[in-house]
Structure formats: C-alpha cells, structure tokens
Backbone as CSV, one residue per row, in Angstrom:
resi,resn,N_x,N_y,N_z,CA_x,CA_y,CA_z,C_x,C_y,C_z
1,UNK,-5.160,10.298,-10.043,-5.342,9.749,-8.717,-4.126,10.094,-7.877
2,UNK,-4.341,10.456,-6.634,-3.252,10.814,-5.725,-3.244,9.862,-4.541
3,UNK,-2.183,9.928,-3.761,-2.143,9.135,-2.533,-3.308,9.542,-1.654
4,UNK,-3.854,8.583,-0.932,-4.961,8.837,-0.016,-4.527,8.474,1.387
5,UNK,-5.363,8.704,2.369,-5.068,8.249,3.723,-5.891,7.008,4.005
6,UNK,-5.390,6.172,4.894,-6.046,4.917,5.230,-5.774,4.620,6.690
7,UNK,-6.765,4.195,7.420,-6.550,3.838,8.816,-7.803,3.256,9.423
8,UNK,-7.638,2.601,10.551,-8.818,2.139,11.263,-9.467,3.348,11.905
9,UNK,-10.633,3.182,12.421,-11.352,4.299,13.024,-10.673,4.820,14.290
10,UNK,-9.718,4.067,14.845,-9.089,4.464,16.101,-7.609,4.800,15.952
11,UNK,-7.094,4.919,14.718,-5.684,5.240,14.529,-5.512,6.465,13.663
12,UNK,-4.276,6.906,13.548,-3.975,7.980,12.614,-3.939,7.412,11.207
13,UNK,-3.958,8.270,10.219,-4.001,7.835,8.833,-2.676,7.299,8.327
14,UNK,-2.758,6.492,7.284,-1.600,5.939,6.598,-1.612,6.447,5.168
15,UNK,-0.452,6.692,4.572,-0.397,6.986,3.148,-0.774,5.706,2.420
16,UNK,-1.597,5.785,1.368,-2.070,4.572,0.709,-2.440,4.809,-0.741
17,UNK,-2.595,3.712,-1.476,-3.169,3.724,-2.819,-4.215,2.625,-2.880
18,UNK,-5.205,2.839,-3.739,-6.269,1.855,-3.935,-6.068,1.190,-5.281
19,UNK,-6.184,-0.132,-5.306,-6.106,-0.889,-6.551,-7.447,-0.802,-7.250
20,UNK,-7.457,-0.440,-8.526,-8.693,-0.270,-9.280,-9.415,-1.576,-9.548
21,UNK,-10.579,-1.458,-10.125,-11.438,-2.625,-10.310,-11.370,-3.236,-11.702
22,UNK,-10.484,-2.771,-12.566,-10.416,-3.302,-13.929,-9.733,-4.659,-14.003
23,UNK,-9.600,-5.154,-15.209,-8.910,-6.439,-15.404,-7.471,-6.363,-14.944
24,UNK,-6.806,-5.274,-15.244,-5.450,-5.058,-14.776,-5.464,-3.895,-13.808
25,UNK,-5.447,-4.156,-12.528,-5.618,-3.113,-11.528,-4.595,-2.006,-11.675
26,UNK,-3.422,-2.329,-12.164,-2.342,-1.349,-12.204,-2.615,-0.178,-13.145
27,UNK,-3.548,-0.305,-14.080,-3.849,0.820,-14.951,-4.480,1.979,-14.185
28,UNK,-5.056,1.722,-13.033,-5.747,2.774,-12.295,-4.830,3.514,-11.325
29,UNK,-3.619,3.037,-11.118,-2.695,3.669,-10.189,-1.577,4.310,-11.005
30,UNK,-1.457,5.620,-10.916,-0.435,6.342,-11.675,0.963,5.911,-11.231
31,UNK,1.893,5.793,-12.166,3.265,5.430,-11.802,3.872,6.353,-10.746
32,UNK,3.526,7.635,-10.783,4.068,8.547,-9.768,3.537,8.207,-8.373
33,UNK,2.267,7.784,-8.294,1.707,7.385,-7.000,2.349,6.094,-6.505
34,UNK,2.562,5.157,-7.443,3.252,3.915,-7.073,4.642,4.244,-6.530
35,UNK,5.334,5.139,-7.224,6.677,5.523,-6.799,6.683,6.224,-5.456
36,UNK,5.694,7.084,-5.232,5.607,7.788,-3.951,5.404,6.823,-2.795
37,UNK,4.515,5.844,-2.990,4.281,4.868,-1.939,5.494,3.958,-1.768
38,UNK,6.071,3.513,-2.879,7.261,2.664,-2.857,8.381,3.313,-2.045
39,UNK,8.549,4.630,-2.195,9.629,5.354,-1.519,9.445,5.423,-0.007
40,UNK,8.242,5.102,0.483,7.980,5.122,1.922,8.301,3.801,2.608
41,UNK,8.386,2.700,1.842,8.570,1.365,2.422,10.027,1.154,2.792
42,UNK,10.265,0.754,4.054,11.626,0.646,4.582,11.945,-0.758,5.098
43,UNK,13.227,-1.036,5.139,13.759,-2.274,5.715,13.715,-2.129,7.231
44,UNK,12.927,-2.957,7.898,12.780,-2.841,9.345,13.896,-3.510,10.126
45,UNK,14.716,-4.338,9.474,15.775,-5.054,10.185,17.106,-4.306,10.135
46,UNK,17.431,-3.717,9.002,18.663,-2.939,8.870,18.586,-1.755,9.833
47,UNK,19.608,-1.556,10.654,19.567,-0.502,11.675,19.456,0.903,11.076
48,UNK,19.834,1.069,9.803,19.707,2.366,9.148,18.332,2.561,8.507
49,UNK,17.537,1.512,8.434,16.182,1.512,7.872,16.099,2.188,6.500
50,UNK,16.902,1.697,5.529,16.827,2.278,4.184,15.518,1.879,3.501
51,UNK,15.167,2.615,2.444,13.996,2.211,1.674,14.287,0.862,1.026
52,UNK,13.239,0.126,0.696,13.347,-1.214,0.133,13.066,-1.131,-1.369
53,UNK,14.126,-1.129,-2.200,13.922,-0.978,-3.655,12.988,-2.051,-4.226
54,UNK,12.039,-1.621,-5.037,11.131,-2.556,-5.698,10.077,-3.164,-4.797
55,UNK,9.789,-2.542,-3.653,8.839,-3.127,-2.717,7.406,-3.164,-3.247
56,UNK,7.041,-2.211,-4.086,5.676,-2.191,-4.616,5.769,-1.802,-6.077
57,UNK,5.345,-2.709,-6.936,5.548,-2.533,-8.365,4.216,-2.480,-9.119
58,UNK,4.265,-1.974,-10.343,3.084,-1.873,-11.192,2.460,-3.234,-11.516
59,UNK,3.171,-4.327,-11.304,2.619,-5.651,-11.587,1.688,-6.146,-10.480
60,UNK,1.480,-5.348,-9.435,0.564,-5.721,-8.365,1.167,-6.601,-7.294
61,UNK,2.482,-6.689,-7.250,3.146,-7.476,-6.211,3.705,-6.529,-5.157
62,UNK,3.389,-6.814,-3.900,3.914,-6.072,-2.759,4.957,-6.949,-2.085
63,UNK,6.204,-6.494,-2.081,7.278,-7.212,-1.400,7.377,-6.668,0.013
64,UNK,7.064,-7.503,0.989,7.144,-7.095,2.381,8.593,-7.319,2.815
65,UNK,9.313,-6.255,3.193,10.734,-6.383,3.509,11.037,-7.515,4.483
66,UNK,11.968,-8.350,4.081,12.462,-9.474,4.886,11.409,-10.536,5.189
67,UNK,10.255,-10.493,4.522,9.181,-11.456,4.794,8.752,-12.228,3.549
68,UNK,8.569,-11.569,2.429,8.089,-12.244,1.230,7.184,-11.342,0.416
69,UNK,6.370,-11.951,-0.429,5.538,-11.144,-1.314,4.064,-11.450,-1.167
70,UNK,3.265,-10.455,-1.543,1.805,-10.552,-1.527,1.286,-10.050,-2.864
71,UNK,0.218,-10.647,-3.363,-0.422,-10.182,-4.593,-1.552,-9.237,-4.208
72,UNK,-1.527,-8.040,-4.764,-2.560,-7.044,-4.519,-3.648,-7.230,-5.569
73,UNK,-4.882,-7.397,-5.125,-6.011,-7.638,-6.016,-6.850,-6.374,-6.185
74,UNK,-7.669,-6.314,-7.244,-8.525,-5.149,-7.454,-9.381,-4.843,-6.229
75,UNK,-9.405,-3.568,-5.853,-10.183,-3.129,-4.696,-9.408,-3.125,-3.395
76,UNK,-8.250,-3.780,-3.352,-7.412,-3.770,-2.156,-6.773,-2.399,-1.983
77,UNK,-6.338,-2.094,-0.774,-5.565,-0.888,-0.479,-4.212,-1.306,0.073
78,UNK,-3.190,-0.573,-0.313,-1.853,-0.744,0.257,-1.520,0.550,0.968
79,UNK,-1.239,0.451,2.249,-0.862,1.606,3.046,0.533,1.409,3.615
80,UNK,1.126,2.488,4.073,2.439,2.437,4.716,2.350,3.251,6.000
81,UNK,2.772,2.645,7.117,2.698,3.366,8.385,3.863,4.347,8.532
82,UNK,3.876,5.086,9.626,4.874,6.131,9.851,6.301,5.589,9.932
83,UNK,6.466,4.294,10.196,7.790,3.687,10.280,8.229,3.044,8.975
84,UNK,7.411,3.161,7.937,7.770,2.597,6.642,7.324,1.166,6.443
85,UNK,6.349,0.714,7.224,5.890,-0.667,7.118,4.660,-0.770,6.229
86,UNK,4.707,-1.638,5.181,3.556,-1.782,4.278,2.426,-2.587,4.914
87,UNK,1.211,-2.184,4.587,0.017,-2.856,5.113,-0.943,-3.083,3.945
88,UNK,-1.346,-4.326,3.742,-2.301,-4.677,2.694,-3.659,-4.905,3.345
89,UNK,-4.673,-4.171,2.873,-6.033,-4.321,3.389,-6.908,-4.790,2.232
90,UNK,-7.615,-5.883,2.442,-8.420,-6.473,1.374,-9.643,-5.623,1.030
91,UNK,-10.114,-5.804,-0.188,-11.336,-5.143,-0.658,-12.493,-5.438,0.297
92,UNK,-12.602,-6.680,0.747,-13.670,-7.079,1.666,-13.606,-6.282,2.965
93,UNK,-12.406,-6.160,3.528,-12.259,-5.445,4.789,-12.568,-3.959,4.634
94,UNK,-12.174,-3.382,3.501,-12.496,-1.980,3.231,-14.016,-1.811,3.106
95,UNK,-14.655,-2.715,2.369,-16.088,-2.598,2.071,-16.977,-2.821,3.288
96,UNK,-16.522,-3.576,4.275,-17.378,-3.909,5.415,-17.220,-2.961,6.588
97,UNK,-16.486,-1.864,6.388,-16.449,-0.819,7.422,-15.401,-0.971,8.486
98,UNK,-14.488,-1.918,8.367,-13.432,-2.052,9.364,-12.370,-0.973,9.232
99,UNK,-12.346,-0.310,8.091,-11.369,0.741,7.811,-12.086,1.961,7.260
100,UNK,-11.490,3.114,7.463,-11.987,4.326,6.824,-10.956,4.781,5.814
101,UNK,-11.389,5.500,4.768,-10.477,5.978,3.741,-10.940,7.341,3.273
102,UNK,-10.013,8.089,2.678,-10.359,9.456,2.257,-10.976,9.500,0.875
103,UNK,-10.747,8.490,0.036,-11.305,8.479,-1.325,-11.813,7.092,-1.629
C-alpha cells in the first residue's frame, strides 16, 4: 500500500493513508507509509515549523501538534495538507461521498 491523495471535491489533494478494516487497523498500513505521512506533520506554532516527532504511530494514535490526540479507527483516513497539518476523516464521511480518494 502506498500513500494516496485525499480531498474534498473542491480542493487540491492531500497526502493520506487509509486505516484498514481488520481487528488491528495498523496491520494494513506499511511502516514506510506511516513514516512518510509522519514526516509531513509539522508544528504550526514554532516559527521554524519543524516536523512533529511521533505525530502518527502504528498504534493508531494521531497526535495533533499543540492540540492533543485522536484515535484513528478502521476505515478512517489521515491526510496532511500542504502546510503540514494533519486531518482525520471518518469512515462515515468517506463512505457518504463528502470526500474523494484515489484508492
């Protein structure tokens, strides 16, 4: 599995990964893909905007820089915008057509 694009029908695409549907969603996302997405997430408050170490981990936790954490569930998508901001889109929102995806 490789990184995919994710976006609403009226925006440009976001780099993203999809959480699989198994008991442990993390088995469906390759560590290299997790690392690639993790490397895009940045600290929005620090004026140098460094990457945020450990922002997205194989345990399904998304750490939103300077905000807190979110649990990623099977079928959810995690995207990162051009400025390094993580976006969690629920399985429901993906399934009901509010978003388009490449895979």
